[in-house]
C-alpha positions in Angstrom: 0.0 0.0 0.0 1.5 3.3 -1.1 0.3 6.8 -0.4 0.7 9.7 2.1 1.4 8.8 5.7 -1.0 11.5 6.9 -3.9 13.4 5.4 -2.9 16.9 3.9 -4.6 18.8 6.7 -2.4 17.2 9.4 0.9 19.1 10.1 2.9 15.9 9.5 2.1 16.3 5.8 3.9 19.6 5.5 7.2 19.5 3.6 10.4 20.8 5.2 10.3 23.8 2.9 6.7 24.6 4.0 7.6 24.3 7.7 10.7 26.5 7.1 8.6 29.1 5.3 6.2 29.1 8.3 9.2 29.8 10.6 10.1 32.8 8.5 6.5 34.1 8.4 6.2 33.6 12.2 9.3 35.8 12.7 8.0 38.4 10.3 4.6 38.5 12.1 6.4 39.0 15.4 8.4 41.9 14.0 5.5 43.5 12.2 3.8 44.3 15.5 6.6 46.6 16.3 7.5 47.7 12.8 4.4 48.1 10.6 6.5 49.3 7.6 7.6 45.7 7.2 4.4 45.2 5.2 6.2 47.0 2.4 9.0 44.4 2.3 8.8 41.0 0.5 10.2 38.1 2.6 11.4 35.1 0.5 12.9 31.7 1.2 15.4 30.3 -1.3 17.1 26.9 -1.0 20.6 28.2 -1.3 22.4 31.5 -2.2 23.3 32.1 -5.8 27.0 32.2 -6.6 28.4 35.3 -8.2 30.7 34.4 -11.0 34.0 36.2 -11.6 35.8 34.7 -14.5 35.6 30.9 -14.2 35.5 30.6 -10.4 32.2 31.1 -8.5 32.7 33.2 -5.4 30.8 34.7 -2.5 31.6 38.1 -1.2 32.7 36.4 2.1 34.3 33.0 2.9 31.2 31.8 4.8 28.0 30.7 3.1 25.4 33.4 3.8 22.2 32.6 5.7 20.2 35.5 4.3 20.3 38.7 2.3 18.6 42.0 1.9 17.9 43.9 -1.3 16.8 47.5 -1.0 13.8 48.8 -2.9 14.7 50.3 -6.4 13.3 50.8 -9.8 9.7 50.4 -8.6 10.5 47.0 -6.9 9.8 46.5 -3.3 12.6 45.8 -0.8 13.3 42.1 -0.2 14.7 39.9 2.6 15.8 36.5 1.6 16.5 33.6 4.0 18.4 30.6 2.6 16.8 27.4 3.8 19.6 24.8 3.4 22.4 26.8 5.1 20.2 27.5 8.1 19.0 23.9 8.3 22.6 22.6 8.2 23.6 24.8 11.1 20.7 23.8 13.4 19.6 20.5 15.1 16.0 20.9 16.0 12.9 23.0 15.3 13.5 25.4 18.3 17.1 26.0 17.3 16.1 26.5 13.7 13.3 29.0 14.6 15.8 31.0 16.7 18.3 31.2 13.9 15.7 32.1 11.3 14.5 34.9 13.6 18.1 36.1 14.0 18.7 36.1 10.3 15.4 38.0 9.6 16.2 40.6 12.3 19.7 41.2 10.9 18.4 41.6 7.4 15.6 43.9 8.4 18.0 46.0 10.5 20.2 46.3 7.4 17.3 47.5 5.3 16.1 50.0 7.9 19.6 51.2 8.8 19.2 50.2 12.4 21.0 47.8 14.7 19.5 44.3 15.2 18.8 45.0 18.9 16.8 48.1 17.9 14.7 46.0 15.6 14.2 43.3 18.3 15.3 44.1 21.8 15.5 40.4 22.5 18.0 39.9 19.7 21.0 37.7 20.8 19.4 36.6 24.0 19.1 32.9 23.0 
């Protein structure tokens, strides 16, 4: 007998990508209470960061793989915050640890867009 283990309405049926996207949305919802202007920012989840190519060798700006990024608004496009799912998942062991890291990444990227420090965006930043 083959088929889904659980019906679609049960949380067990959610994919890892969907669960991760929910963590990002939970973090955004938490911050929007304090910063209503976040409604003008698009929050995205991508699997992995894109590599910039210089010559034949792909490179990142930094040695470490980024966990997220921020793109300011321009040319009629809204500002965006991106969280990279796989690098975050690799650095965490459980759901609570993952949720904490996701929130940290979201706070850091929002702070960059708003020109603020992370602890101004979320006074509890770094307490975990």
